[in-house]
C-alpha positions as CSV (number, residue, x, y, z in Angstrom):
1,X,129.7,-147.7,-96.9
2,X,126.5,-147.8,-99.0
3,X,126.5,-150.1,-102.0
4,X,126.5,-147.1,-104.3
5,X,129.6,-145.6,-102.6
6,X,131.4,-148.9,-102.7
7,X,131.0,-149.0,-106.5
8,X,132.6,-145.6,-106.9
9,X,136.4,-145.0,-106.8
10,X,138.1,-144.7,-103.4
11,X,138.0,-141.2,-102.0
12,X,135.0,-140.1,-104.0
13,X,132.2,-140.8,-101.5
14,X,130.0,-137.8,-101.2
15,X,127.9,-136.5,-98.3
16,X,125.4,-133.7,-98.1
17,X,125.1,-132.2,-94.6
18,X,121.9,-130.3,-94.0
19,X,122.4,-127.7,-91.2
20,X,126.1,-127.4,-92.0
21,X,126.4,-124.1,-90.2
22,X,124.9,-125.4,-87.0
23,X,126.5,-126.7,-83.8
24,X,126.7,-130.4,-84.8
25,X,126.8,-129.5,-88.5
26,X,130.3,-127.9,-88.1
27,X,131.6,-131.0,-86.3
28,X,130.1,-133.2,-89.0
29,X,131.6,-131.4,-91.9
30,X,135.0,-131.6,-90.2
31,X,134.7,-135.3,-89.3
32,X,133.6,-136.3,-92.8
33,X,136.4,-134.3,-94.3
34,X,138.9,-136.0,-92.1
35,X,137.5,-139.4,-93.2
36,X,138.1,-138.5,-96.8
37,X,134.5,-137.7,-97.9
38,X,133.6,-135.0,-100.4
39,X,131.5,-132.7,-98.3
40,X,128.7,-130.3,-99.3
41,X,127.2,-128.2,-96.5
42,X,123.8,-126.8,-96.9
43,X,122.4,-124.0,-94.7
44,X,120.0,-121.1,-95.2
45,X,122.9,-118.7,-95.2
46,X,125.1,-120.8,-97.5
47,X,127.9,-120.7,-94.9
48,X,129.3,-123.9,-93.4
49,X,130.6,-122.1,-90.4
50,X,134.0,-122.5,-88.8
51,X,134.6,-126.2,-88.0
52,X,135.4,-127.1,-84.5
53,X,139.0,-128.0,-83.5
54,X,141.0,-127.0,-86.6
55,X,141.2,-125.1,-89.9
56,X,138.2,-124.9,-92.2
57,X,138.0,-128.1,-94.3
58,X,137.5,-127.9,-98.1
59,X,133.7,-128.1,-98.2
60,X,131.3,-127.0,-100.8
61,X,128.7,-124.6,-99.4
62,X,125.2,-124.1,-100.6
63,X,122.4,-121.8,-99.5
64,X,119.0,-123.4,-99.3
65,X,116.0,-123.1,-97.0
66,X,114.9,-126.8,-97.2
67,X,111.5,-126.4,-95.5
68,X,110.7,-123.5,-97.8
69,X,112.0,-125.0,-101.0
70,X,109.7,-126.5,-103.6
71,X,110.3,-130.2,-104.5
72,X,111.8,-129.3,-107.9
73,X,114.4,-127.0,-106.4
74,X,115.4,-129.6,-103.8
75,X,115.6,-132.3,-106.4
76,X,117.8,-130.1,-108.5
77,X,120.2,-129.6,-105.7
78,X,120.3,-133.3,-104.9
79,X,120.8,-134.2,-108.5
80,X,123.6,-131.7,-109.0
81,X,125.5,-132.7,-105.8
82,X,124.7,-136.5,-106.2
83,X,125.5,-137.5,-102.6
84,X,125.8,-141.1,-101.5
85,X,124.6,-140.0,-98.1
86,X,122.4,-137.2,-96.8
87,X,122.8,-136.2,-93.2
88,X,120.0,-134.2,-91.7
89,X,121.6,-132.1,-88.9
90,X,119.2,-129.2,-89.4
91,X,116.3,-128.2,-87.3
92,X,115.1,-126.0,-84.5
93,X,115.9,-126.7,-80.8
94,X,117.0,-124.1,-78.3
95,X,114.8,-121.0,-77.7
96,X,112.5,-121.9,-80.7
97,X,108.8,-121.8,-80.6
98,X,106.8,-125.0,-81.3
99,X,105.8,-123.6,-84.6
100,X,109.4,-123.1,-85.5
101,X,110.2,-126.6,-84.4
102,X,107.4,-128.0,-86.5
103,X,108.8,-126.2,-89.5
104,X,112.5,-127.0,-88.9
105,X,112.1,-130.5,-87.6
106,X,109.0,-132.0,-89.3
107,X,108.3,-130.0,-92.5
108,X,112.0,-130.3,-93.5
109,X,111.9,-134.1,-93.2
110,X,108.6,-134.2,-95.2
111,X,110.3,-132.3,-98.0
112,X,113.2,-134.8,-98.0
113,X,111.0,-137.8,-98.0
114,X,109.0,-136.3,-100.9
115,X,112.1,-135.9,-103.1
116,X,114.7,-138.5,-102.0
117,X,112.9,-141.7,-103.1
118,X,112.2,-140.2,-106.6
119,X,115.9,-139.7,-107.4
120,X,117.4,-142.2,-109.8
121,X,119.9,-143.4,-107.1
122,X,118.4,-142.4,-103.7
123,X,121.1,-141.7,-101.1
124,X,121.1,-143.1,-97.7
125,X,119.4,-140.7,-95.2
126,X,120.9,-140.3,-91.8
127,X,118.4,-138.5,-89.5
128,X,119.9,-136.9,-86.4
129,X,117.2,-137.6,-83.7
130,X,117.5,-136.9,-80.0
131,X,117.3,-138.5,-76.6
132,X,114.4,-136.2,-76.0
133,X,112.2,-138.4,-78.2
134,X,112.2,-141.0,-75.4
135,X,111.1,-138.7,-72.6
136,X,111.4,-139.8,-69.0
137,X,112.5,-143.4,-68.6
138,X,110.2,-145.9,-67.1
139,X,112.9,-147.6,-65.0
140,X,116.4,-147.2,-63.7
141,X,118.3,-149.0,-66.5
142,X,119.7,-147.6,-69.7
143,X,117.2,-146.7,-72.5
144,X,117.4,-149.0,-75.5
145,X,116.3,-148.4,-79.0
146,X,113.2,-150.5,-78.3
147,X,111.9,-148.0,-75.7
148,X,108.5,-146.4,-76.3
149,X,108.6,-142.7,-77.3
150,X,107.1,-140.5,-74.6
151,X,108.4,-137.0,-75.4
152,X,107.4,-134.2,-73.0
153,X,108.7,-131.2,-74.8
154,X,107.9,-129.6,-78.1
155,X,111.4,-130.4,-79.3
156,X,111.0,-134.1,-78.4
157,X,107.6,-134.3,-80.0
158,X,108.6,-132.7,-83.3
159,X,111.8,-134.8,-83.5
160,X,109.8,-138.0,-82.8
161,X,107.4,-137.2,-85.6
162,X,110.3,-136.7,-88.0
163,X,112.0,-139.9,-86.9
164,X,108.8,-141.9,-87.3
165,X,108.3,-140.5,-90.8
166,X,111.9,-141.5,-91.8
167,X,111.5,-145.0,-90.3
168,X,108.2,-145.4,-92.1
169,X,109.7,-144.6,-95.4
170,X,112.5,-147.0,-94.7
171,X,110.0,-149.8,-93.8
172,X,108.2,-149.2,-97.1
173,X,111.4,-149.6,-99.0
174,X,111.4,-146.0,-100.3
175,X,115.0,-145.5,-99.2
176,X,117.8,-146.6,-96.9
177,X,117.7,-144.7,-93.6
178,X,119.0,-144.6,-90.1
179,X,117.8,-142.5,-87.2
180,X,120.6,-141.7,-84.7
181,X,119.1,-140.7,-81.4
182,X,121.8,-138.5,-79.9
183,X,122.2,-137.7,-76.2
184,X,123.2,-134.2,-75.0
185,X,126.3,-133.2,-77.1
186,X,129.0,-131.0,-75.6
187,X,131.8,-129.3,-77.4
188,X,133.0,-126.2,-79.3
189,X,130.2,-124.0,-80.5
190,X,127.4,-125.2,-78.2
191,X,124.8,-122.4,-78.4
192,X,124.4,-120.0,-75.5
193,X,120.7,-120.9,-75.3
194,X,121.7,-124.4,-74.0
195,X,122.6,-124.9,-70.4
196,X,126.4,-125.4,-70.7
197,X,126.7,-123.1,-73.7
198,X,124.9,-120.4,-71.8
199,X,127.3,-120.8,-68.8
200,X,130.3,-120.6,-71.0
201,X,129.0,-117.5,-72.7
202,X,128.2,-115.8,-69.4
203,X,131.7,-116.6,-68.1
204,X,133.3,-115.3,-71.3
205,X,131.3,-112.1,-71.1
206,X,132.1,-111.4,-67.5
207,X,134.2,-108.3,-66.7
208,X,137.8,-109.2,-66.1
209,X,138.0,-107.2,-62.9
210,X,138.2,-110.2,-60.6
211,X,134.6,-109.9,-59.5
212,X,132.8,-113.3,-59.7
213,X,130.2,-113.8,-62.4
214,X,126.8,-114.5,-60.9
215,X,125.1,-117.5,-62.6
216,X,121.4,-117.9,-61.7
217,X,120.3,-121.3,-62.9
218,X,117.3,-123.6,-62.5
219,X,117.6,-126.9,-60.6
220,X,120.7,-128.8,-61.6
221,X,119.9,-132.2,-60.0
222,X,118.9,-134.0,-63.2
223,X,121.2,-136.7,-64.4
224,X,121.6,-136.9,-68.2
225,X,123.8,-138.7,-70.7
226,X,126.3,-136.2,-72.1
227,X,128.6,-137.0,-75.0
228,X,131.4,-135.2,-76.9
229,X,130.3,-133.5,-80.1
230,X,133.2,-134.9,-82.1
231,X,132.4,-138.4,-80.9
232,X,128.9,-137.8,-82.2
233,X,130.2,-136.7,-85.5
234,X,132.4,-139.8,-85.8
235,X,129.4,-142.0,-85.0
236,X,127.5,-140.4,-87.9
237,X,130.5,-141.0,-90.2
238,X,130.5,-144.6,-89.1
239,X,126.7,-144.9,-89.8
240,X,127.4,-143.4,-93.3
241,X,130.1,-146.0,-94.0
242,X,128.2,-149.0,-92.5
243,X,127.5,-151.9,-94.9
244,X,123.8,-151.7,-94.1
245,X,121.5,-149.1,-92.6
246,X,120.5,-149.8,-89.0
247,X,116.9,-148.4,-88.4
248,X,117.6,-146.8,-85.0
249,X,120.8,-146.5,-83.0
250,X,121.5,-144.6,-79.8
251,X,124.6,-142.4,-79.6
252,X,125.8,-141.3,-76.2
253,X,128.3,-142.2,-73.5
254,X,126.0,-144.7,-71.8
255,X,126.5,-143.1,-68.4
256,X,124.5,-140.4,-66.6
257,X,126.1,-137.3,-65.0
258,X,124.4,-134.7,-62.9
259,X,123.9,-131.4,-64.7
260,X,125.3,-129.5,-61.7
261,X,128.5,-131.6,-61.7
262,X,129.1,-130.6,-65.4
263,X,128.4,-126.9,-64.7
264,X,130.9,-126.9,-61.8
265,X,133.5,-128.8,-63.9
266,X,133.0,-126.1,-66.6
267,X,133.6,-123.4,-64.0
268,X,136.8,-125.1,-62.9
269,X,138.0,-125.5,-66.6
270,X,137.4,-121.8,-67.2
271,X,139.4,-120.6,-64.2
272,X,137.0,-117.7,-63.9
273,X,135.6,-116.6,-60.5
274,X,131.9,-117.3,-60.4
275,X,129.0,-117.6,-57.9
276,X,126.5,-120.3,-58.8
277,X,122.9,-119.6,-57.6
278,X,120.6,-122.6,-58.1
279,X,116.9,-121.7,-58.1
280,X,114.5,-124.3,-56.8
281,X,111.7,-123.7,-59.3
282,X,111.7,-125.6,-62.6
283,X,114.0,-124.4,-65.3
284,X,112.4,-122.1,-67.9
285,X,113.3,-124.4,-70.9
286,X,111.9,-127.9,-70.5
287,X,114.3,-129.4,-73.0
288,X,117.4,-128.1,-71.1
289,X,119.4,-130.8,-69.3
290,X,118.6,-129.4,-65.9
291,X,114.9,-128.9,-66.7
292,X,113.5,-132.0,-65.0
293,X,114.8,-134.2,-62.2
294,X,114.7,-137.7,-63.7
295,X,117.9,-139.6,-64.5
296,X,118.5,-140.9,-68.0
297,X,121.2,-142.8,-69.9
298,X,121.3,-144.5,-73.2
299,X,122.2,-148.1,-74.0
300,X,124.9,-147.8,-76.7
301,X,125.4,-151.6,-77.2
302,X,124.0,-151.5,-80.7
303,X,126.3,-148.6,-81.8
304,X,129.3,-150.7,-80.8
305,X,128.0,-153.8,-82.5
306,X,126.5,-152.4,-85.7
307,X,128.8,-149.3,-86.3
308,X,132.0,-150.3,-84.5
309,X,131.7,-147.0,-82.6
310,X,132.2,-146.1,-79.0
311,X,132.8,-142.7,-77.3
312,X,136.5,-142.0,-76.8
313,X,136.7,-138.5,-75.4
314,X,136.3,-137.6,-71.8
315,X,133.7,-134.9,-70.8
316,X,136.5,-132.7,-69.4
317,X,137.9,-132.5,-72.9
318,X,134.5,-131.6,-74.2
319,X,134.2,-128.8,-71.7
320,X,137.7,-127.5,-72.5
321,X,136.8,-127.3,-76.2
322,X,133.5,-125.5,-75.3
323,X,135.4,-123.0,-73.1
324,X,138.2,-122.3,-75.6
325,X,135.7,-121.6,-78.3
326,X,133.4,-119.5,-76.2
327,X,135.3,-116.3,-76.6
328,X,136.2,-116.8,-80.3
329,X,134.2,-115.9,-83.4
330,X,131.9,-117.3,-84.7
331,X,130.9,-118.9,-81.5
332,X,130.9,-115.8,-79.3
333,X,127.6,-114.0,-79.6
334,X,127.7,-111.5,-76.8
335,X,124.8,-113.2,-75.2
336,X,126.3,-113.8,-71.8
337,X,124.5,-110.9,-70.2
338,X,121.3,-112.0,-71.9
339,X,121.7,-115.5,-70.5
340,X,122.2,-114.2,-67.0
341,X,119.1,-112.1,-67.1
342,X,116.9,-114.7,-68.7
343,X,117.9,-117.4,-66.2
């Protein structure tokens, strides 16, 4: 835990989660609550969203559009909530334009870096980065934190800009910060605009007349590092409680799995009849796991050594959680038919 949190009474460590209503935000608020932290969830709507895997934890919910907030408003929120740790799980990814990504991923971080260092007791900043910042690997081995950033998508480029800004502020001594570069998270609430979230939504929306759902997808030969969303959340909690901030740490399973294998495993988990049609042209969304053919896996040695963290959940468990939540509010969005048409 940060030096500031260690000086306070046990059980009073406070965390502010930006993007608390998002996919990973819900997992984060639940994980911090289980670990005994006082949690404030910030989102534009002011709703934390239903946490994954259990009843809603007691979290404080605040409405704030961070990229659109002036520094004084943001400073007031941070002063009133007085967090020991700020987790930035906000941002734009699936089905967002590059302009939206620049606002949600870069401008938001610029706002934070303007305000956080000026606070009397700056909190530690945990920036959720992404494997997409690395881009295609240069070799066959696992990607380490020292790898050059070669992003090929708008999402990867904007997240890399944000990460570099956070790391620059940390190097300058403005604040304590860690960038966690997260691989492809899977679990309850995965949005329908993602590959696996879209498959789950399409299956959930299929008529229950016994006819197979027809899933038309792009090439699924790419091999990616997939990791359970709750495991990711627990890694973030470990980074918040670590004695010192590690500049960059990879969070994944450290193995690669073919996107097609996971889709077929999800079909089996669902028990729904389905026909999978795999198109041969490139997928429409470059950042989707099946979008390009290269193989990629993260080296997670540093996460084990510096955070005492390692993934503990099998991907079949992650897929079951995804499927069980697919038909339940607030995760179900009725977008299964839209997904089938789009792909």
